[in-house]
C-alpha positions as CSV (number, residue, x, y, z in Angstrom):
1,M,63.1,22.7,-78.6
2,N,61.7,20.2,-76.0
3,V,60.2,18.2,-78.9
4,V,63.5,18.1,-80.7
5,A,65.4,17.1,-77.5
6,S,62.8,14.4,-76.9
7,W,63.3,12.9,-80.4
8,I,67.1,13.1,-79.9
9,G,66.8,11.2,-76.6
10,F,64.6,8.6,-78.3
11,A,67.0,8.2,-81.2
12,I,70.0,7.8,-78.8
13,S,68.1,5.2,-76.8
14,L,67.1,3.3,-79.9
15,A,70.7,3.4,-81.3
16,L,72.1,2.2,-78.0
17,V,69.8,-0.9,-77.9
18,I,70.3,-1.7,-81.6
19,G,74.1,-1.2,-81.3
20,Y,74.3,-3.5,-78.3
21,E,72.2,-6.2,-79.9
22,W,74.3,-5.9,-83.1
23,R,77.5,-6.3,-81.1
24,I,76.1,-9.3,-79.2
25,H,75.1,-11.0,-82.5
26,H,78.5,-10.7,-84.0
27,L,80.2,-11.7,-80.8
28,G,78.0,-14.8,-80.7
29,Q,79.0,-15.7,-84.2
30,R,82.7,-15.6,-83.4
31,Q,82.8,-16.7,-79.7
32,P,79.5,-18.3,-78.8
33,E,80.9,-19.6,-75.5
34,K,81.1,-15.9,-74.3
35,L,77.4,-15.4,-74.4
36,A,74.8,-17.1,-72.2
37,R,72.2,-17.6,-74.9
38,Y,74.6,-19.6,-77.1
39,A,76.4,-21.4,-74.3
40,N,73.1,-22.5,-72.7
41,A,71.7,-23.6,-76.1
42,K,74.7,-25.8,-76.6
43,L,74.3,-27.1,-73.0
44,R,70.6,-28.0,-73.7
45,M,71.6,-29.9,-76.8
46,H,74.2,-31.9,-74.9
47,W,71.5,-32.6,-72.3
48,V,69.3,-34.2,-75.0
49,T,72.2,-36.2,-76.3
50,A,73.1,-37.4,-72.8
51,L,69.6,-38.7,-72.1
52,S,68.9,-40.1,-75.5
53,D,70.6,-43.4,-74.8
54,R,69.6,-43.8,-71.1
55,P,66.7,-46.2,-70.6
56,G,64.6,-45.3,-67.6
57,F,65.4,-41.6,-67.7
58,E,62.5,-40.6,-69.9
59,I,60.5,-39.4,-66.8
60,V,63.5,-37.3,-65.7
61,A,63.7,-35.6,-69.1
62,V,59.9,-34.9,-69.2
63,Q,60.0,-33.4,-65.7
64,A,62.9,-31.1,-66.6
65,L,61.0,-30.0,-69.8
66,R,57.9,-29.5,-67.8
67,N,59.6,-27.2,-65.4
68,S,61.0,-25.2,-68.4
69,L,57.5,-25.2,-70.0
70,M,56.0,-23.8,-66.8
71,S,58.6,-21.0,-66.8
72,A,57.7,-20.1,-70.3
73,T,54.0,-20.2,-69.4
74,I,54.5,-17.8,-66.6
75,S,56.5,-15.4,-68.9
76,A,53.8,-15.6,-71.6
77,S,51.0,-15.1,-69.1
78,T,52.8,-12.1,-67.6
79,A,53.4,-10.5,-71.0
80,A,49.8,-11.1,-72.0
81,L,48.5,-9.5,-68.9
82,A,50.9,-6.6,-69.5
83,V,49.6,-6.2,-73.1
84,M,46.0,-6.1,-71.9
85,G,46.9,-3.6,-69.2
86,A,48.7,-1.4,-71.6
87,V,45.9,-1.5,-74.1
88,T,43.3,-0.8,-71.4
89,L,45.2,2.2,-70.0
90,A,46.6,3.6,-73.3
91,G,44.4,2.1,-76.0
92,A,41.9,5.0,-76.2
93,T,44.7,7.6,-76.1
94,L,46.7,5.8,-78.7
95,A,43.7,5.5,-81.1
96,A,42.9,9.2,-80.6
97,N,46.5,10.2,-81.3
98,L,46.6,8.1,-84.4
99,A,43.4,9.8,-85.6
100,R,44.9,13.3,-85.3
101,W,48.6,12.8,-86.0
102,S,50.6,16.0,-85.0
103,G,54.1,17.0,-84.1
104,E,53.3,17.5,-80.4
105,N,52.0,14.0,-79.7
106,T,53.9,12.0,-82.3
107,L,56.7,10.8,-80.1
108,H,54.2,9.9,-77.3
109,T,52.1,7.9,-79.8
110,V,55.2,6.1,-81.2
111,L,56.3,5.2,-77.7
112,Q,52.9,3.8,-76.8
113,A,52.7,1.8,-80.0
114,M,56.2,0.4,-79.4
115,L,55.3,-0.4,-75.8
116,V,52.3,-2.5,-76.8
117,G,54.2,-4.1,-79.7
118,T,57.2,-5.0,-77.6
119,L,55.0,-6.6,-74.9
120,F,53.1,-8.6,-77.6
121,A,56.5,-9.7,-79.1
122,S,57.5,-10.9,-75.7
123,Y,54.3,-12.9,-75.4
124,V,54.8,-14.4,-78.9
125,C,58.4,-15.5,-78.1
126,S,57.4,-17.1,-74.8
127,A,54.5,-18.8,-76.5
128,L,56.9,-20.2,-79.2
129,A,59.1,-21.4,-76.4
130,M,56.1,-23.3,-74.9
131,R,55.4,-24.8,-78.3
132,H,59.0,-26.1,-78.8
133,Y,59.2,-27.4,-75.2
134,S,55.9,-29.3,-75.8
135,H,57.2,-30.9,-79.0
136,A,60.5,-31.9,-77.3
137,G,58.5,-33.4,-74.4
138,F,56.7,-35.8,-76.8
139,I,60.0,-37.0,-78.2
140,M,61.9,-37.2,-75.0
141,S,59.0,-39.2,-73.4
142,M,59.3,-41.9,-76.1
143,P,61.0,-45.0,-74.9
144,V,64.7,-44.9,-75.6
145,D,64.7,-48.4,-77.1
146,H,61.9,-47.6,-79.6
147,P,63.1,-48.0,-83.2
148,D,61.9,-44.5,-84.2
149,R,63.6,-42.7,-81.3
150,P,67.2,-42.4,-82.7
151,A,65.9,-40.6,-85.8
152,L,63.9,-38.1,-83.6
153,N,66.7,-37.2,-81.2
154,P,68.2,-34.5,-83.4
155,M,64.7,-33.0,-83.7
156,A,64.3,-33.0,-80.0
157,A,67.7,-31.3,-79.6
158,N,66.6,-28.6,-82.1
159,H,63.3,-28.0,-80.3
160,V,65.0,-27.6,-77.0
161,R,67.6,-25.2,-78.5
162,R,64.9,-23.1,-80.1
163,A,62.8,-23.1,-77.0
164,G,65.6,-21.8,-74.9
165,L,66.4,-19.0,-77.4
166,M,62.7,-18.0,-77.7
167,Y,62.4,-18.0,-73.9
168,S,65.5,-15.8,-73.7
169,W,64.1,-13.4,-76.2
170,G,60.8,-13.2,-74.4
171,L,62.6,-12.1,-71.2
172,R,64.8,-9.7,-73.1
173,L,61.9,-8.0,-74.8
174,F,60.1,-7.7,-71.5
175,L,63.1,-6.0,-70.0
176,M,63.2,-3.7,-73.0
177,V,59.8,-2.3,-72.0
178,A,61.5,-0.3,-69.2
179,P,62.9,2.5,-71.5
180,L,59.6,2.8,-73.3
181,V,57.6,3.1,-70.1
182,A,60.1,5.8,-69.0
183,G,59.7,7.6,-72.3
184,V,55.9,7.6,-72.0
185,V,56.3,9.2,-68.5
186,H,59.0,11.6,-69.6
187,P,61.0,11.3,-72.9
188,M,64.2,12.6,-71.4
189,A,64.3,9.7,-69.0
190,M,64.8,7.2,-71.8
191,V,68.5,7.6,-72.1
192,P,69.5,6.9,-68.5
193,V,67.0,4.1,-68.2
194,T,68.4,2.6,-71.5
195,A,71.9,2.8,-70.0
196,L,70.7,0.9,-66.9
197,L,68.9,-1.6,-69.1
198,L,72.1,-2.3,-71.1
199,I,74.1,-2.8,-67.9
200,G,71.5,-5.3,-66.8
201,L,71.6,-7.0,-70.2
202,H,75.4,-7.2,-70.0
203,Y,75.1,-9.4,-66.9
204,F,72.1,-11.2,-68.4
205,D,74.2,-12.2,-71.4
206,R,77.2,-13.5,-69.3
207,P,77.4,-17.3,-69.1
208,A,77.7,-19.0,-65.7
209,D,81.2,-18.7,-64.4
210,E,83.1,-21.9,-64.2
211,V,83.6,-23.1,-60.6
212,E,86.8,-24.9,-59.7
213,V,86.2,-27.8,-57.2
214,D,89.0,-28.9,-55.0
């Protein structure tokens, strides 16, 4: 009975996360200004456009991209360390459980595998963000009056947009590790931790409130 209840808790947690992301995806298609990831992506593209015809602001653009690149680097490094820690602590157990697959340890094995996979996916997303920020930096550092610069500005805007989205997904996936860790400790803890995660993601997905200045 405990095994069945644990699987039910796992299924509920997984359904909650998938349902939330499905809702966010469709809301973003209809009202992108209501979600931080889409609103911020549009803002970053406007930023590229605003600096694309400002001679002398190349160093400002590169510095801003460097700061974002460092944030993505920290996220990627943290995720990579977490992956190595998870593999070090649970790698042997995971390999042993995969070798003798049984009903009693199946869920525990699945949670361990998902934990390592989610951390690795977080690292990949952050690494891709670094890649896009780096490409954008090369373009934005090119002199504004260079004849090739206007044709490359849309590419820079696309790189910055993708970098922001990948960075956001890297953080989201890192946060999604919480229910998996809770499930490894005790499967029945997954549902309440998932509920707390979704509350946090709700505020994470809200765009910055507009401030009225008198």
